[in-house]
C-alpha positions in Angstrom: 50.5 -50.6 28.8 46.9 -52.7 29.0 45.0 -49.2 30.0 46.9 -47.1 27.1 45.7 -50.0 24.8 42.3 -49.9 26.2 41.9 -46.1 25.2 43.9 -46.2 22.3 41.3 -48.8 21.2 37.8 -47.1 22.3 38.6 -43.9 21.2 39.9 -46.0 17.3 36.8 -47.3 17.5 34.4 -44.5 18.5 36.2 -42.2 16.2 35.4 -45.4 12.7 31.6 -45.2 14.4 31.4 -41.6 14.1 33.4 -41.1 10.6 30.3 -43.9 9.4 27.4 -42.3 11.2 28.5 -38.9 9.5 29.0 -40.1 6.0 25.5 -41.5 6.3 24.0 -38.1 7.2 26.5 -36.1 4.7 24.9 -39.1 2.2 21.6 -37.7 4.0 21.7 -34.8 3.2 22.7 -35.3 -0.2 20.3 -37.2 -1.3 18.0 -34.5 0.9 19.7 -31.9 -2.0 18.8 -33.7 -4.8 15.0 -34.3 -3.5 14.8 -30.6 -3.5 16.5 -30.5 -6.8 13.9 -32.5 -8.0 11.1 -30.7 -6.3 12.3 -27.3 -8.0 12.8 -28.6 -11.5 9.3 -29.7 -11.4 8.4 -26.6 -10.3 9.7 -25.2 -13.2 8.2 -27.9 -15.7 5.3 -26.4 -14.5 5.8 -23.0 -15.5 7.0 -24.3 -19.1 3.9 -25.9 -19.0 1.9 -22.6 -18.5 4.1 -20.5 -20.6 3.5 -23.2 -24.1 -0.7 -22.8 -22.8 -0.8 -19.0 -22.7 1.4 -18.4 -25.7 -0.9 -20.7 -27.7 -3.0 -19.9 -29.8 -6.1 -21.8 -28.8 -5.0 -21.7 -25.0 -8.1 -24.0 -24.2 -7.1 -26.9 -26.6 -3.8 -26.8 -25.9 -2.2 -30.5 -25.0 1.2 -32.4 -24.8 1.7 -35.5 -26.2 1.0 -38.6 -24.5 4.8 -39.0 -24.1 4.8 -35.4 -22.6 7.9 -32.6 -23.5 10.8 -33.3 -22.1 13.7 -30.5 -21.6 17.4 -30.8 -19.8 17.0 -28.0 -17.2 20.2 -27.0 -14.4 21.8 -30.7 -12.7 18.8 -32.7 -14.3 16.0 -32.6 -16.3 11.8 -31.8 -16.5 9.4 -33.6 -18.4 5.6 -31.9 -18.3 2.4 -33.2 -19.9 -0.9 -30.9 -20.5 -3.9 -32.9 -20.3 -2.7 -36.2 -22.1 -0.2 -39.4 -20.1 -0.3 -39.0 -16.2 -2.2 -35.4 -16.4 -5.9 -35.7 -15.7 -8.1 -36.0 -13.0 -8.7 -32.3 -12.0 -12.7 -31.8 -13.6 -14.6 -30.6 -16.6 -13.4 -27.3 -18.0 -10.0 -27.4 -16.3 -6.5 -28.0 -18.0 -4.1 -31.0 -15.8 -0.4 -30.1 -15.9 1.5 -32.5 -14.5 5.3 -32.4 -14.4 8.2 -34.9 -13.7 11.7 -33.7 -11.9 14.5 -35.6 -12.0 18.0 -35.4 -10.4 21.0 -37.6 -11.3 22.4 -39.1 -8.0 24.8 -41.9 -7.0 23.9 -43.8 -9.6 20.1 -43.1 -9.1 17.9 -41.0 -10.4 15.7 -39.2 -7.9 12.0 -38.2 -9.1 9.8 -35.6 -7.5 6.1 -35.3 -9.7 3.8 -32.5 -9.5 0.4 -31.4 -10.4 -2.1 -28.5 -11.0 -5.0 -27.5 -11.7 -5.9 -24.6 -14.1 -8.2 -22.4 -15.8 -7.2 -21.7 -19.7 -7.5 -18.7 -21.4 -7.8 -17.0 -18.2 -5.3 -14.2 -17.0 -5.7 -14.0 -13.2 -8.5 -15.1 -11.5 -11.4 -12.5 -9.6 -14.8 -13.0 -9.5 -15.3 -8.9 -9.9 -12.8 -5.9 -11.0 -13.1 -3.2 -12.0 -10.1 -0.7 -13.9 -11.1 2.2 -12.5 -12.8 2.8 -8.4 -14.8 0.5 -7.5 -17.5 2.3 -4.9 -19.7 0.3 -2.5 -22.2 3.1 -0.9 -24.8 3.0 1.3 -26.4 0.8 4.2 -28.9 -0.9 2.4 -26.0 -2.3 0.0 -25.2 -5.7 0.0 -22.5 -8.0 -1.3 -21.9 -11.6 -1.8 -19.1 -13.1 -3.4 -19.6 -16.5 -3.1 -17.8 -20.0 -4.8 -20.3 -21.2 -7.5 -19.5 -25.0 -6.6 -18.3 -25.0 -2.9 -15.3 -27.2 -2.1 -14.0 -26.3 -6.0 -10.7 -25.4 -6.2 -10.1 -21.5 -5.9 -12.3 -20.5 -3.2 -14.4 -17.8 -2.7 -14.7 -14.8 -5.1 -11.9 -12.0 -5.1 -12.5 -8.0 -5.5 -9.9 -6.0 -7.3 -9.1 -2.9 -8.9 -6.4 -0.6 -10.6 -7.1 2.5 -8.7 -8.9 1.8 -5.5 -12.0 0.2 -4.1 -14.1 2.5 -1.7 -16.4 1.5 1.3 -18.3 4.7 0.8 -19.5 4.7 4.3 -19.4 2.1 7.2 -22.7 0.2 7.0 -21.9 -1.5 3.3 -22.2 -4.9 3.9 -19.6 -7.2 2.3 -20.0 -10.9 2.7 -21.7 -10.2 6.1 -23.2 -13.9 7.1 -26.5 -13.7 9.4 -24.5 -11.2 11.7 -27.4 -10.7 14.5 -29.8 -12.7 12.8 -30.2 -15.0 9.6 -30.7 -13.2 6.3 -32.1 -15.0 3.5 -32.0 -14.6 -0.4 -34.5 -15.3 -3.0 -32.3 -16.1 -5.9 -33.2 -18.1 -9.4 -33.3 -21.5 -7.8 -34.9 -21.0 -4.6 -34.4 -19.1 -1.3 -30.8 -19.6 0.4 -30.1 -18.6 4.1 -26.7 -16.1 3.0 -24.5 -18.4 4.9 -25.3 -21.4 2.9 -23.8 -19.8 -0.6 -20.2 -20.6 1.6 -21.2 -24.3 2.3 -21.8 -23.3 6.0 -25.0 -25.8 7.2 -25.6 -23.4 10.2 -25.6 -20.3 10.8 -21.4 -19.4 11.7 -20.8 -18.2 15.1 -18.4 -15.5 15.8 -18.3 -12.4 16.8 -18.8 -9.1 14.3 -17.5 -6.6 16.8 -13.7 -5.3 15.3 -12.4 -4.7 18.5 -13.3 -8.2 20.2 -13.1 -10.0 17.2 -11.1 -8.2 14.4 -9.8 -11.4 12.2 -12.8 -13.5 12.8 -11.8 -17.8 11.6 -15.0 -16.8 9.1 -13.0 -15.3 6.9 -11.6 -17.9 5.5 -14.2 -18.8 3.2 -13.8 -15.6 1.2 -11.7 -14.2 -1.4 -9.2 -11.4 -1.1 -9.0 -7.8 -2.1 -7.3 -7.1 -5.1 -4.8 -3.9 -5.1 -3.5 -4.4 -8.7 -1.7 -2.4 -11.2 -1.4 -3.6 -14.6 1.6 -5.1 -16.5 1.6 -2.1 -18.8 1.5 1.3 -17.9 0.8 3.4 -14.6 -3.1 3.8 -13.7 -3.0 7.2 -11.2 -5.5 6.4 -7.9 -6.2 9.3 -5.3 -3.8 8.0 -2.2 -0.6 8.2 -4.4 0.3 4.5 -4.1 1.6 2.4 -6.7 -0.9 -0.5 -6.4 -4.2 -0.1 -5.9 -5.7 1.2 -2.2 -8.7 0.4 -0.3 -10.0 3.6 1.2 -13.5 4.8 3.4 -15.2 7.8 2.8 -13.5 11.0 1.7 -10.1 9.3 3.4 -7.3 8.8 0.9 -5.6 6.9 3.9 -5.2 3.3 2.1 -6.4 0.1 4.3 -3.2 -2.0 4.3 -5.2 -4.9 6.0 -8.4 -6.1 6.4 -8.0 -5.4 9.9 -7.4 -1.7 9.7 -10.0 -1.7 7.5 -12.6 -3.6 10.2 -10.8 -1.8 12.9 -9.4 1.5 12.0 -11.7 2.6 10.1 -14.6 0.6 11.7 -16.1 -1.3 8.3 -17.3 -3.7 10.7 -19.5 -5.3 8.0 -16.6 -6.3 5.5 -15.4 -9.6 5.5 -12.8 -10.5 3.1 -9.6 -13.5 3.9 -7.2 -10.7 3.4 -5.6 -7.9 0.8 -3.0 -8.5 -1.6 -1.0 -6.4 -4.3 -0.9 -8.3 -7.9 0.7 -7.0 -11.3 -2.3 -8.3 -13.8 -2.8 -7.8 -17.5 -5.4 -4.9 -18.5 -8.4 -6.8 -20.8 -10.4 -6.0 -22.9 -13.2 -8.3 -25.5 -12.9 -7.3 -29.1 -16.8 -6.3 -30.7 -16.0 -7.4 -33.9 -16.2 -11.0 -33.0 -19.8 -10.4 -31.4 -20.8 -8.8 -34.1 -19.4 -11.2 -36.7 -20.7 -14.2 -34.2 -24.4 -12.7 -34.2 -24.0 -12.3 -37.9 -23.7 -16.0 -38.5 -26.2 -16.7 -36.0 -29.5 -18.2 -37.7 -30.8 -20.2 -35.1 -33.7 -17.0 -34.5 -34.9 -16.8 -37.9 -38.1 -17.9 -36.9 -38.7 -15.6 -34.4 -37.9 -12.8 -36.8 -40.1 -13.9 -39.6 -43.0 -14.0 -36.5 -42.2 -10.4 -35.6 -42.0 -9.5 -39.4 -38.6 -10.1 -40.8 -39.1 -12.2 -43.4 -36.0 -11.8 -44.7 -33.5 -11.7 -41.9 -32.0 -15.1 -40.6 -29.1 -13.5 -38.8 -29.6 -12.1 -35.1 -27.9 -8.7 -35.4 -30.2 -5.9 -34.3 -30.8 -2.3 -34.6 -32.3 -0.5 -31.8 -35.9 -0.6 -33.1 -35.6 -4.7 -34.3 -34.6 -5.4 -31.0 -37.5 -3.6 -29.7 -39.9 -5.3 -31.6 -38.6 -8.7 -30.6 -37.9 -7.8 -26.2 -42.1 -6.9 -26.9 -42.6 -10.3 -28.5 -40.9 -12.2 -26.2 -42.2 -10.6 -23.4 -45.5 -11.8 -24.6 -45.0 -15.4 -25.4 -43.1 -16.6 -22.1 -42.2 -19.4 -23.8 -40.4 -18.2 -26.7 -36.7 -17.7 -26.3 -33.5 -16.3 -28.4 -30.1 -18.3 -28.5 -26.6 -17.8 -29.4 -24.8 -14.3 -29.9 -27.5 -11.3 -30.1 -25.7 -8.1 -31.4 -27.9 -4.7 -30.3 -26.1 -2.1 -33.2 -26.4 0.6 -30.4 -28.0 1.8 -27.0 -30.6 -0.3 -25.9 -33.5 0.1 -22.1 -35.4 -2.6 -21.0 -38.6 -1.3 -20.2 -40.2 -4.5 -19.5 -39.2 -8.0 -18.0 -38.2 -10.6 -20.2 -36.3 -13.8 -20.3 -33.9 -13.4 -23.1 -33.2 -17.2 -22.9 -29.7 -18.7 -23.6 -27.6 -16.0 -25.5 -24.9 -14.0 -25.2 -26.2 -10.0 -25.4 -23.5 -7.9 -26.5 -24.7 -4.0 -27.4 -22.8 -1.8 -29.0 -23.6 1.4 -27.0 -25.0 1.6 -23.3 -27.6 -1.2 -22.0 -30.2 0.4 -19.3 -32.5 -2.0 -17.0 -35.6 0.5 -15.9 -37.5 0.5 -13.0 -38.9 -2.7 -11.6 -37.7 -4.2 -14.5 -36.2 -8.2 -14.9 -33.8 -9.4 -17.8 -33.2 -13.4 -17.4 -30.2 -14.7 -19.4 -29.4 -18.3 -18.4 -27.2 -20.9 -20.1 -26.5 -25.1 -19.6 -24.1 -24.4 -16.4 -24.4 -28.5 -17.2 -22.0 -28.1 -19.6 -18.2 -26.3 -20.0 -19.4 -24.8 -22.8 -22.2 -22.9 -21.5 -20.4 -22.3 -18.1 -18.0 -20.5 -20.7 -20.3 -18.8 -22.5 -20.3 -14.7 -21.9 -24.1 -13.4 -20.8 -23.6 -9.4 -21.4 -21.2 -7.5 -23.0 -21.7 -3.8 -23.1 -19.3 -2.8 -25.6 -20.3 1.6 -26.7 -20.0 3.5 -29.4 -16.7 3.4 -31.0 -16.6 7.1 -30.6 -18.7 8.4 -27.9 -20.5 11.4 -29.3 -23.8 11.1 -28.1 -25.8 13.4 -25.7 -25.3 12.8 -22.3 -28.4 11.4 -20.5 -29.6 9.9 -17.3 -31.5 7.3 -17.1 -32.2 7.1 -13.4 -30.6 7.4 -9.8 -28.2 10.2 -11.0 -26.5 8.3 -13.3 -25.4 9.1 -17.0 -25.0 7.3 -20.2 -23.4 9.0 -23.1 -22.5 6.0 -25.6 -19.1 4.6 -23.8 -20.6 1.2 -23.1 -22.3 1.8 -19.0 -24.7 -0.7 -17.6 -26.9 0.7 -15.4 -29.7 -1.1 -13.2 -32.6 1.4 -12.2 -34.2 1.1 -8.5 -35.9 -2.3 -8.4 -34.7 -4.0 -11.5 -33.0 -7.1 -11.5 -30.7 -9.3 -14.3 -30.6 -12.9 -13.6 -27.0 -13.5 -15.6 -24.9 -16.3 -16.0 -20.9 -15.9 -17.4 -19.4 -13.4 -17.9 -20.7 -9.6 -16.7 -18.3 -7.2 -19.1 -18.8 -3.2 -19.6 -16.3 -0.8 -21.5 -17.2 1.9 -19.1 -18.6 0.6 -16.3 -21.9 -0.8 -14.2 -24.2 0.7 -11.7 -26.7 -1.0 -9.8 -29.0 1.7 -7.9 -31.3 1.1 -4.8 -33.2 -2.1 -4.4 -31.3 -3.4 -7.9 -30.9 -6.8 -7.8 -28.0 -9.2 -9.4 -28.2 -13.0 -9.5 -25.2 -14.2 -11.0 -22.9 -16.9 -11.5 -19.9 -16.1 -13.5 -17.8 -13.6 -12.9 -17.5 -9.8 -14.1 -15.0 -7.2 -15.7 -15.5 -3.7 -16.0 -13.7 -1.7 -18.3 -13.3 2.4 -18.1 -12.2 4.5 -21.5 -11.0 7.5 -19.3 -14.7 9.2 -18.4 -15.0 9.9 -15.0 -17.5 7.2 -14.4 -16.1 3.9 -11.4 -16.1 1.1 -12.6 -18.6 -0.4 -10.4 -21.0 0.9 -8.3 -23.9 -0.5 -6.0 -25.8 2.4 -4.4 -27.9 0.0 -1.9 -28.6 -2.9 -4.4 -28.1 -6.9 -3.6 -25.9 -8.5 -5.2 -25.3 -12.3 -5.4 -22.0 -13.2 -7.5 -21.4 -17.4 -7.5 -17.7 -17.0 -8.7 -17.0 -19.8 -11.5 -13.5 -19.1 -12.9 -14.6 -20.7 -16.0 -16.6 -17.5 -17.2 -13.2 -15.8 -17.7 -12.0 -17.9 -20.5 -13.9 -15.9 -22.6 -10.7 -13.4 -23.0 -8.8 -16.5 -24.0 -5.3 -15.4 -22.6 -3.3 -17.5 -20.2 -3.7 -19.4 -17.4 -5.0 -19.6 -13.9 -4.0 -22.1 -11.9 -6.5 -22.8 -9.0 -4.5 -25.6 -7.2 -1.7 -27.8 -6.9 -0.1 -30.4 -5.1 3.3 -32.7 -5.3 2.1 -36.3 -5.8 5.6 -38.2 -4.9 
């Protein structure tokens, strides 16, 4: 009986302890479940904040009250703030979104707080995007898609298209950072080793041979190849894929991964982080906005009078008027224009000129002649300067002009193309936008802080061609806010 009693007592005590332990574990599991629900409710709050910003008449100006906006959701509630209350700290020009998710459990409130940094007025992030094909041609073709401010949210610049990204030959160089010897670039602010643009203090030590090292660690510094499809409508491509394809030469085989591009197709000088599929809206700028801005821009009235237009106070110009303006600026390098300039028709820069702190909008085609240089610089120390577009090539409303060949086999007919002839240069801040694509001929160069978006008007022109030029595009997400739609999130974190 003593042994039986002892055994019963031991089993009873053990059972009670196990039940207490199980009860504690169940309580902990329930708390973790409540925390998880709070987290996802907080995420829902961020999404609601994004929707409200996107639907605002002016996404960049949208804010919430200091107390935030509280909404019941599921078994709890969320409160979100936009540039108000606790939402701060993302930096100049960026929107700060914060969301608090709350769930009641055992008489307590379980909170989770998350914060995000975004660019208002920017539907998606891409340093260079083409509605139709993007072509990279020739062994002397070089392109660097670097971040404008190294270490800021958003990382390297991505390259995207709705139809196709084509590497016309195997020797095209894309983000090829001093593979064998140090490559130096001469830019508006000095000469730099190419790897310095991406934040490296010394030449990265990596093997460029794709068979030995198909996915080198250095790729983490770059952006993605975006295989896009529009939110409305379908843009077919020659690969027959739902999203845009990445091809080499005349092949219609889609390179699904960066390793496929570098190893199977042996494009060993192409360095991007990854390929991804994304559905994004097709964008466009309204020509009337720039025409009206130029019509109200009186900042250039003095130059107008000095050139011989005494009664002209606005900044809209016919071709011959703007030609005289450019000739005057070329002869007086200490003079410059200001604000939005609208040229009614196509224009060709025949000589080098510094236009100043302007947005150049052209109601036709724009050509930069052989060895000419065009400079447009903004005050990048200000948010306004970073958001201001640089070059906007809008084309005629109904292109019916005679087809011309300005240089290098490129053709223009008023559809809204930007062509850089051999050896020409543009130095520009802000967004470069074209209605019908951009072409850079051999020896041409682009030194840009901002972003590019190239449309297509149903012509056979690719949206972008680099035929032996050098492009240094330091990507600034704020440049895309010129479109004034949506919000793109650069980064987010859980605070608690």
